[in-house]
Every structure is written in C-alpha cells, then in structure tokens.
DRENDO-1510 file (C-alpha; in Angstrom, 1 decimal, always signed):
<recs>
REC; n; res; u; v; w
REC; 1; UNK; +51.0; +16.5; -5.8 .
REC; 2; UNK; +51.2; +17.0; -9.5 .
REC; 3; UNK; +51.3; +20.6; -10.5 .
REC; 4; UNK; +48.7; +19.9; -13.2 .
REC; 5; UNK; +46.2; +19.0; -10.5 .
REC; 6; UNK; +46.4; +22.3; -8.7 .
REC; 7; UNK; +43.5; +24.7; -9.1 .
REC; 8; UNK; +43.8; +28.5; -9.3 .
REC; 9; UNK; +42.8; +30.3; -6.2 .
REC; 10; UNK; +40.2; +33.0; -6.2 .
REC; 11; UNK; +42.3; +35.5; -4.3 .
REC; 12; UNK; +45.3; +35.7; -6.6 .
REC; 13; UNK; +46.6; +39.1; -7.8 .
REC; 14; UNK; +44.8; +40.6; -10.8 .
REC; 15; UNK; +45.8; +39.2; -14.2 .
REC; 16; UNK; +48.3; +41.3; -16.0 .
REC; 17; UNK; +47.4; +42.8; -19.3 .
REC; 18; UNK; +50.2; +42.8; -21.9 .
REC; 19; UNK; +50.3; +45.1; -24.9 .
REC; 20; UNK; +51.1; +44.2; -28.4 .
REC; 21; UNK; +54.1; +45.7; -30.3 .
REC; 22; UNK; +51.8; +48.1; -32.0 .
REC; 23; UNK; +50.4; +49.3; -28.7 .
REC; 24; UNK; +53.9; +49.8; -27.1 .
REC; 25; UNK; +55.1; +53.4; -27.0 .
REC; 26; UNK; +57.8; +54.0; -29.6 .
REC; 27; UNK; +60.9; +56.1; -28.9 .
REC; 28; UNK; +60.2; +59.7; -29.6 .
REC; 29; UNK; +56.5; +59.0; -29.6 .
REC; 30; UNK; +53.9; +60.7; -27.4 .
REC; 31; UNK; +52.2; +58.7; -24.7 .
REC; 32; UNK; +48.5; +59.5; -24.6 .
REC; 33; UNK; +46.5; +59.0; -21.4 .
REC; 34; UNK; +43.8; +56.1; -21.5 .
REC; 35; UNK; +40.4; +57.2; -22.4 .
REC; 36; UNK; +37.2; +56.3; -20.4 .
REC; 37; UNK; +36.0; +54.0; -23.2 .
REC; 38; UNK; +39.3; +52.2; -23.2 .
REC; 39; UNK; +39.2; +51.9; -19.5 .
REC; 40; UNK; +35.7; +50.5; -19.5 .
REC; 41; UNK; +36.5; +48.0; -22.2 .
REC; 42; UNK; +39.5; +46.8; -20.2 .
REC; 43; UNK; +37.4; +46.4; -17.0 .
REC; 44; UNK; +34.8; +44.4; -19.0 .
REC; 45; UNK; +37.4; +42.1; -20.4 .
REC; 46; UNK; +38.8; +41.6; -16.9 .
REC; 47; UNK; +35.2; +40.7; -15.5 .
REC; 48; UNK; +34.7; +38.3; -18.4 .
REC; 49; UNK; +38.0; +36.6; -17.6 .
REC; 50; UNK; +37.0; +36.3; -14.0 .
REC; 51; UNK; +33.6; +34.7; -14.9 .
REC; 52; UNK; +35.4; +32.2; -17.3 .
REC; 53; UNK; +37.8; +31.3; -14.5 .
REC; 54; UNK; +34.9; +30.7; -12.0 .
REC; 55; UNK; +33.1; +28.5; -14.6 .
REC; 56; UNK; +36.3; +26.5; -15.1 .
REC; 57; UNK; +36.7; +25.9; -11.4 .
REC; 58; UNK; +33.0; +24.7; -11.1 .
REC; 59; UNK; +33.6; +22.3; -14.0 .
REC; 60; UNK; +36.7; +20.9; -12.3 .
REC; 61; UNK; +34.7; +20.4; -9.0 .
REC; 62; UNK; +31.9; +18.6; -10.8 .
REC; 63; UNK; +34.4; +16.2; -12.3 .
REC; 64; UNK; +35.6; +15.2; -8.9 .
REC; 65; UNK; +32.1; +15.0; -7.3 .
REC; 66; UNK; +30.6; +11.4; -6.7 .
REC; 67; UNK; +28.1; +10.2; -9.4 .
REC; 68; UNK; +24.6; +8.9; -8.8 .
REC; 69; UNK; +25.7; +5.4; -9.4 .
REC; 70; UNK; +28.5; +5.8; -6.8 .
REC; 71; UNK; +26.0; +7.0; -4.3 .
REC; 72; UNK; +23.7; +4.1; -5.0 .
REC; 73; UNK; +26.5; +1.7; -4.4 .
REC; 74; UNK; +27.2; +3.1; -0.9 .
REC; 75; UNK; +23.5; +2.9; +0.1 .
REC; 76; UNK; +22.4; +0.2; +2.5 .
REC; 77; UNK; +20.3; -2.4; +0.6 .
REC; 78; UNK; +16.5; -2.4; +1.4 .
REC; 79; UNK; +15.3; -5.0; +3.8 .
REC; 80; UNK; +13.0; -7.7; +2.3 .
REC; 81; UNK; +9.8; -8.9; +3.8 .
REC; 82; UNK; +9.7; -12.6; +4.9 .
REC; 83; UNK; +7.4; -13.5; +2.0 .
REC; 84; UNK; +9.8; -12.1; -0.6 .
REC; 85; UNK; +12.4; -14.8; +0.1 .
REC; 86; UNK; +12.5; -18.2; -1.7 .
REC; 87; UNK; +11.2; -17.0; -5.1 .
REC; 88; UNK; +8.6; -19.4; -6.5 .
REC; 89; UNK; +9.0; -21.8; -3.5 .
REC; 90; UNK; +8.1; -18.9; -1.2 .
REC; 91; UNK; +5.0; -18.2; -3.2 .
REC; 92; UNK; +4.0; -21.8; -3.3 .
REC; 93; UNK; +4.4; -22.0; +0.5 .
REC; 94; UNK; +2.2; -18.9; +0.9 .
REC; 95; UNK; -0.6; -20.3; -1.3 .
REC; 96; UNK; -0.3; -23.6; +0.6 .
REC; 97; UNK; -0.9; -21.9; +3.9 .
REC; 98; UNK; -3.9; -19.9; +2.5 .
REC; 99; UNK; -5.4; -23.1; +1.0 .
REC; 100; UNK; -5.1; -25.0; +4.3 .
REC; 101; UNK; -6.7; -22.0; +6.2 .
REC; 102; UNK; -9.6; -21.9; +3.8 .
REC; 103; UNK; -10.1; -25.7; +4.1 .
REC; 104; UNK; -10.1; -25.5; +7.9 .
REC; 105; UNK; -12.6; -22.7; +7.9 .
REC; 106; UNK; -15.0; -24.5; +5.6 .
REC; 107; UNK; -14.6; -27.8; +7.5 .
REC; 108; UNK; -15.1; -26.3; +10.9 .
REC; 109; UNK; -17.8; -23.7; +10.3 .
REC; 110; UNK; -19.6; -24.4; +7.0 .
REC; 111; UNK; -19.6; -27.9; +5.5 .
REC; 112; UNK; -18.0; -31.3; +6.3 .
REC; 113; UNK; -17.9; -34.8; +4.8 .
REC; 114; UNK; -19.3; -37.7; +6.8 .
REC; 115; UNK; -19.4; -41.4; +6.1 .
REC; 116; UNK; -22.4; -43.4; +7.5 .
REC; 117; UNK; -21.2; -46.4; +9.6 .
REC; 118; UNK; -23.8; -49.0; +10.5 .
REC; 119; UNK; -27.5; -49.6; +9.7 .
REC; 120; UNK; -29.3; -47.5; +12.3 .
REC; 121; UNK; -30.8; -45.2; +9.7 .
REC; 122; UNK; -32.0; -47.9; +7.3 .
REC; 123; UNK; -33.9; -48.0; +4.9 .
REC; 124; UNK; -33.1; -44.4; +3.9 .
REC; 125; UNK; -29.3; -44.3; +4.8 .
REC; 126; UNK; -26.9; -47.2; +4.5 .
REC; 127; UNK; -23.5; -48.2; +5.6 .
REC; 128; UNK; -20.7; -46.2; +3.7 .
REC; 129; UNK; -23.1; -43.6; +2.3 .
REC; 130; UNK; -21.1; -40.4; +1.8 .
REC; 131; UNK; -22.9; -37.3; +3.2 .
REC; 132; UNK; -22.2; -33.6; +3.1 .
REC; 133; UNK; -23.3; -32.1; +6.4 .
REC; 134; UNK; -24.0; -28.4; +7.1 .
REC; 135; UNK; -22.3; -26.8; +10.1 .
REC; 136; UNK; -23.9; -23.4; +9.6 .
REC; 137; UNK; -26.7; -24.0; +12.1 .
REC; 138; UNK; -24.1; -24.7; +14.8 .
REC; 139; UNK; -22.1; -21.7; +13.8 .
REC; 140; UNK; -25.1; -19.4; +14.0 .
REC; 141; UNK; -26.1; -21.0; +17.3 .
REC; 142; UNK; -22.7; -20.4; +18.8 .
REC; 143; UNK; -23.0; -16.7; +17.8 .
REC; 144; UNK; -26.7; -16.4; +19.0 .
REC; 145; UNK; -25.8; -17.8; +22.4 .
REC; 146; UNK; -23.9; -14.6; +23.1 .
REC; 147; UNK; -27.3; -12.8; +23.0 .
REC; 148; UNK; -29.1; -15.3; +25.2 .
REC; 149; UNK; -30.5; -17.8; +22.7 .
REC; 150; UNK; -31.1; -21.1; +24.5 .
REC; 151; UNK; -31.9; -23.6; +21.8 .
REC; 152; UNK; -30.4; -24.5; +18.4 .
REC; 153; UNK; -32.9; -24.0; +15.6 .
REC; 154; UNK; -33.7; -27.7; +15.1 .
REC; 155; UNK; -36.9; -28.8; +13.3 .
REC; 156; UNK; -38.6; -32.2; +13.7 .
REC; 157; UNK; -37.3; -34.6; +11.1 .
REC; 158; UNK; -33.8; -33.1; +10.8 .
REC; 159; UNK; -31.1; -35.7; +10.3 .
REC; 160; UNK; -28.4; -34.9; +12.9 .
REC; 161; UNK; -24.8; -35.9; +13.2 .
REC; 162; UNK; -23.5; -35.7; +16.8 .
REC; 163; UNK; -21.0; -37.1; +19.2 .
REC; 164; UNK; -22.4; -39.8; +21.4 .
REC; 165; UNK; -22.6; -38.2; +24.9 .
REC; 166; UNK; -21.2; -41.2; +26.7 .
REC; 167; UNK; -18.3; -41.6; +24.3 .
REC; 168; UNK; -17.6; -38.2; +22.5 .
REC; 169; UNK; -15.0; -39.8; +20.2 .
REC; 170; UNK; -17.9; -41.7; +18.5 .
REC; 171; UNK; -20.2; -40.1; +16.0 .
REC; 172; UNK; -23.9; -41.0; +15.6 .
REC; 173; UNK; -26.5; -40.2; +13.0 .
REC; 174; UNK; -30.2; -40.0; +14.1 .
REC; 175; UNK; -33.4; -38.1; +13.3 .
REC; 176; UNK; -34.8; -35.4; +15.6 .
REC; 177; UNK; -38.2; -36.5; +16.9 .
REC; 178; UNK; -39.2; -34.3; +19.8 .
REC; 179; UNK; -38.1; -30.7; +20.5 .
REC; 180; UNK; -37.4; -28.7; +23.7 .
REC; 181; UNK; -40.5; -28.1; +25.9 .
REC; 182; UNK; -42.5; -30.9; +24.2 .
REC; 183; UNK; -43.8; -34.1; +25.8 .
REC; 184; UNK; -43.2; -37.3; +24.0 .
REC; 185; UNK; -44.7; -40.7; +24.6 .
REC; 186; UNK; -44.0; -44.1; +23.0 .
REC; 187; UNK; -46.8; -46.6; +23.4 .
REC; 188; UNK; -47.5; -49.7; +21.3 .
REC; 189; UNK; -44.9; -48.7; +18.8 .
REC; 190; UNK; -46.2; -45.2; +18.2 .
REC; 191; UNK; -44.7; -41.8; +19.0 .
REC; 192; UNK; -47.2; -39.2; +20.3 .
REC; 193; UNK; -46.1; -35.5; +20.6 .
REC; 194; UNK; -47.7; -33.0; +23.0 .
REC; 195; UNK; -47.0; -29.3; +22.7 .
REC; 196; UNK; -48.8; -25.9; +22.9 .
REC; 197; UNK; -50.3; -26.3; +19.5 .
REC; 198; UNK; -51.5; -29.8; +20.3 .
REC; 199; UNK; -52.2; -30.1; +24.0 .
REC; 200; UNK; -54.2; -33.3; +23.3 .
REC; 201; UNK; -51.2; -34.7; +21.4 .
REC; 202; UNK; -50.8; -36.0; +17.8 .
REC; 203; UNK; -49.5; -39.2; +16.5 .
REC; 204; UNK; -46.2; -38.9; +14.6 .
REC; 205; UNK; -46.6; -40.5; +11.1 .
REC; 206; UNK; -43.2; -41.8; +10.1 .
REC; 207; UNK; -43.4; -42.9; +6.5 .
REC; 208; UNK; -39.6; -43.4; +6.4 .
REC; 209; UNK; -39.8; -46.4; +8.8 .
REC; 210; UNK; -40.1; -49.9; +7.4 .
REC; 211; UNK; -43.7; -50.9; +8.2 .
REC; 212; UNK; -42.8; -54.5; +9.0 .
REC; 213; UNK; -41.2; -53.4; +12.2 .
REC; 214; UNK; -42.8; -51.9; +15.4 .
REC; 215; UNK; -40.9; -49.3; +17.4 .
REC; 216; UNK; -39.9; -50.8; +20.7 .
REC; 217; UNK; -39.9; -49.0; +24.0 .
REC; 218; UNK; -42.1; -47.3; +26.6 .
REC; 219; UNK; -41.4; -43.6; +26.9 .
REC; 220; UNK; -43.2; -40.7; +28.6 .
REC; 221; UNK; -41.0; -37.6; +29.2 .
REC; 222; UNK; -40.8; -33.9; +28.7 .
REC; 223; UNK; -37.8; -32.6; +26.6 .
REC; 224; UNK; -35.5; -30.3; +28.5 .
REC; 225; UNK; -34.2; -27.0; +27.2 .
REC; 226; UNK; -31.1; -27.3; +25.0 .
REC; 227; UNK; -31.9; -31.0; +24.4 .
REC; 228; UNK; -33.6; -33.0; +21.7 .
REC; 229; UNK; -35.1; -36.5; +21.5 .
REC; 230; UNK; -33.5; -38.5; +18.6 .
REC; 231; UNK; -34.3; -41.9; +17.1 .
REC; 232; UNK; -32.8; -44.0; +14.3 .
REC; 233; UNK; -35.0; -44.9; +11.3 .
REC; 234; UNK; -34.2; -48.6; +11.7 .
REC; 235; UNK; -36.9; -49.8; +14.1 .
REC; 236; UNK; -36.1; -53.5; +13.9 .
REC; 237; UNK; -35.2; -55.1; +17.3 .
REC; 238; UNK; -31.8; -53.7; +18.3 .
REC; 239; UNK; -31.7; -51.7; +15.0 .
REC; 240; UNK; -30.9; -48.3; +16.6 .
REC; 241; UNK; -29.2; -47.2; +19.8 .
REC; 242; UNK; -30.8; -43.9; +20.5 .
REC; 243; UNK; -32.7; -41.7; +23.0 .
REC; 244; UNK; -34.9; -44.6; +23.8 .
REC; 245; UNK; -31.9; -46.2; +25.5 .
REC; 246; UNK; -29.6; -43.4; +26.7 .
REC; 247; UNK; -31.9; -40.4; +27.0 .
REC; 248; UNK; -32.2; -37.0; +25.5 .
REC; 249; UNK; -29.4; -35.5; +23.5 .
REC; 250; UNK; -27.7; -32.3; +24.8 .
REC; 251; UNK; -27.5; -30.0; +21.8 .
REC; 252; UNK; -23.8; -29.1; +22.5 .
REC; 253; UNK; -22.9; -32.5; +21.1 .
REC; 254; UNK; -24.4; -31.8; +17.6 .
REC; 255; UNK; -21.8; -31.3; +14.9 .
REC; 256; UNK; -23.9; -31.0; +11.8 .
REC; 257; UNK; -27.2; -31.4; +9.8 .
REC; 258; UNK; -27.3; -33.9; +6.9 .
REC; 259; UNK; -27.6; -31.9; +3.7 .
REC; 260; UNK; -26.6; -34.0; +0.7 .
REC; 261; UNK; -26.0; -37.7; +0.0 .
REC; 262; UNK; -23.1; -37.6; -2.5 .
REC; 263; UNK; -22.2; -41.2; -2.8 .
REC; 264; UNK; -23.0; -43.7; -4.1 .
REC; 265; UNK; -23.7; -41.8; -7.3 .
REC; 266; UNK; -26.9; -43.8; -8.2 .
REC; 267; UNK; -28.3; -42.7; -4.7 .
REC; 268; UNK; -27.3; -39.1; -4.9 .
REC; 269; UNK; -30.0; -36.8; -3.5 .
REC; 270; UNK; -30.6; -33.6; -1.5 .
REC; 271; UNK; -31.8; -34.4; +2.0 .
REC; 272; UNK; -35.2; -33.0; +2.9 .
REC; 273; UNK; -37.2; -33.1; +6.1 .
REC; 274; UNK; -40.2; -35.4; +6.0 .
REC; 275; UNK; -43.7; -34.0; +5.8 .
REC; 276; UNK; -45.6; -35.2; +8.9 .
REC; 277; UNK; -48.9; -33.8; +7.5 .
REC; 278; UNK; -49.0; -31.3; +10.3 .
REC; 279; UNK; -47.9; -27.7; +9.9 .
REC; 280; UNK; -46.8; -27.5; +13.6 .
REC; 281; UNK; -44.6; -30.5; +13.6 .
REC; 282; UNK; -41.9; -29.6; +11.1 .
REC; 283; UNK; -42.5; -26.0; +10.2 .
REC; 284; UNK; -41.7; -26.8; +6.6 .
REC; 285; UNK; -42.8; -28.9; +3.6 .
REC; 286; UNK; -41.0; -31.7; +1.9 .
REC; 287; UNK; -39.6; -29.3; -0.7 .
REC; 288; UNK; -37.4; -27.4; +1.8 .
REC; 289; UNK; -33.8; -28.6; +2.3 .
REC; 290; UNK; -32.5; -29.4; +5.7 .
REC; 291; UNK; -29.9; -26.6; +5.6 .
REC; 292; UNK; -32.7; -24.0; +5.8 .
REC; 293; UNK; -33.4; -25.1; +9.4 .
REC; 294; UNK; -31.4; -22.3; +11.0 .
</recs>
C-alpha cells in the first residue's frame, strides 16, 4: 500500500508542540513556570487541531464513498408492463383490440347491419335494401328475463329480423301481426284479431299490402306465450313464407327490430310502425320509431 494513502489514526499520541528560538530558554536565563492563560491557550490550540484532523478524515472518507450515479448503476432495472413493449406498434395493437371490442359490443347488443334478401316484404322493402336493426329490445329482454319477464316487448306492426326456426342459419324479415295471448283468424284474405280490449274482434287494416293481392290461408289460433305471429307484406301467391305456413315464431329466434333503411340513398327512411287506426293494436302512432318498442 502506498504510504500516501494511509490515514492517521484517532488514537495516536498527542501532537508535540515545538517552541521557536525566541521561546527556548537561553543559557543563564531564568525558566518561568507556564501561566494558566498560556496553558488554556495551548489546550484550545490542541482541541482545534483535533477538530481539523477529524474533518480531514471525514473528507477523505467522502471521497471514497460511492456516488448516487454509481448506486443507480447497480440497481435492478424496473420491470415494464406488457403494454409498454413495442413502442408505437404496441400502442397500435392496444387501440386495435379496443376498437374490435367496441365493434363487437355494438354489433351484438346495440345495432347491426342487415341486407334484405328476397321479395317477401314488397312493396315496402326490396331485395338488397340495407337496413340498420336495433338489438336493444333483445338486450333488455335478456336482462328482464332474470326477473321473470315472459314476453319481449313487441308491438303489432314491428318489422322483425329473426332466424328461421327450422333452419337457424337462415335469417327472415317479417312483420308482427298477432301478439301473445291474442286469437288470430284469417278468412277471405282478412286478418281478424281478438283480445281483451276487443273480445268481438277487429279487422286488421293493412295499408302496406298491395291491394291487388288477397292474403291466402285459413287460420284460427291463439298465440302462445313467448311467441308471435308474423307475416310478410308480399301477399301475392307464394310471395311470403311465414307463420301461415310454418306456425308461430318463438321469440328466442328474434335478432333485431328494423330501425332505418340506409340504402339505397334515394330510399333512405326511418322505419315506423303502421297506424292500424286502433289505439289497442299498436300502442303507438305512425310518428313513433320502431326502436321505441322496448
């Protein structure tokens, strides 16, 4: 070890005090004893020297102590969360996942697009019409069933999109004609509805049907709970395959209520329920959109 690197120890013998030539006794001179003031001054000088030595030692120790930067270099790096990797690509991936989640929520629980295929709803709806359907009534119904609600809030005249019960992969679009608990008859091309408000029955006036055609069929039945009787607007022979042929529609197959016709642009319109000129048949007027059915 280099002698220059050694540090003075605290327990060394007291520092010697040397006198100058003027202070040394001269031959033949008289040596006077040290006065109290001189003794106190000497002790104070020795104490100050000890303090200076201690400060020196502390400064030396601080020079050899590790710095803040040195400590930071030895610290373990902080762990990153998974979303902090990848920089801009990671952020884009996160936003992509969020966007997909929002689209799925909207499409499954709020709104969905639907193309009309076929002519069963002529003359109001045509092949390749692009509709926006509301799924909110189905969402509310699924929640309400937890509290014992039996029937979906369907109003007469609602245009429904549903899965064909005998082939669920196929979607149909039809109009609600008779509701749970009602009796419906079809005689001589005319639907008649019987319910609590009209025990004698009332004839359903369908202005949306082409008057040149007569509705075919012979029906007399009561609508079961959680079911609905549906019919297409096209009443030409073979124009619509509906409840007249395959029976009442179980409400569990309903996927949405037609809300807006978006395309073609020149046929854009909000979809309203028809006014059957009877307050008990539709529970609304022609100025109320179909989405208010829940």
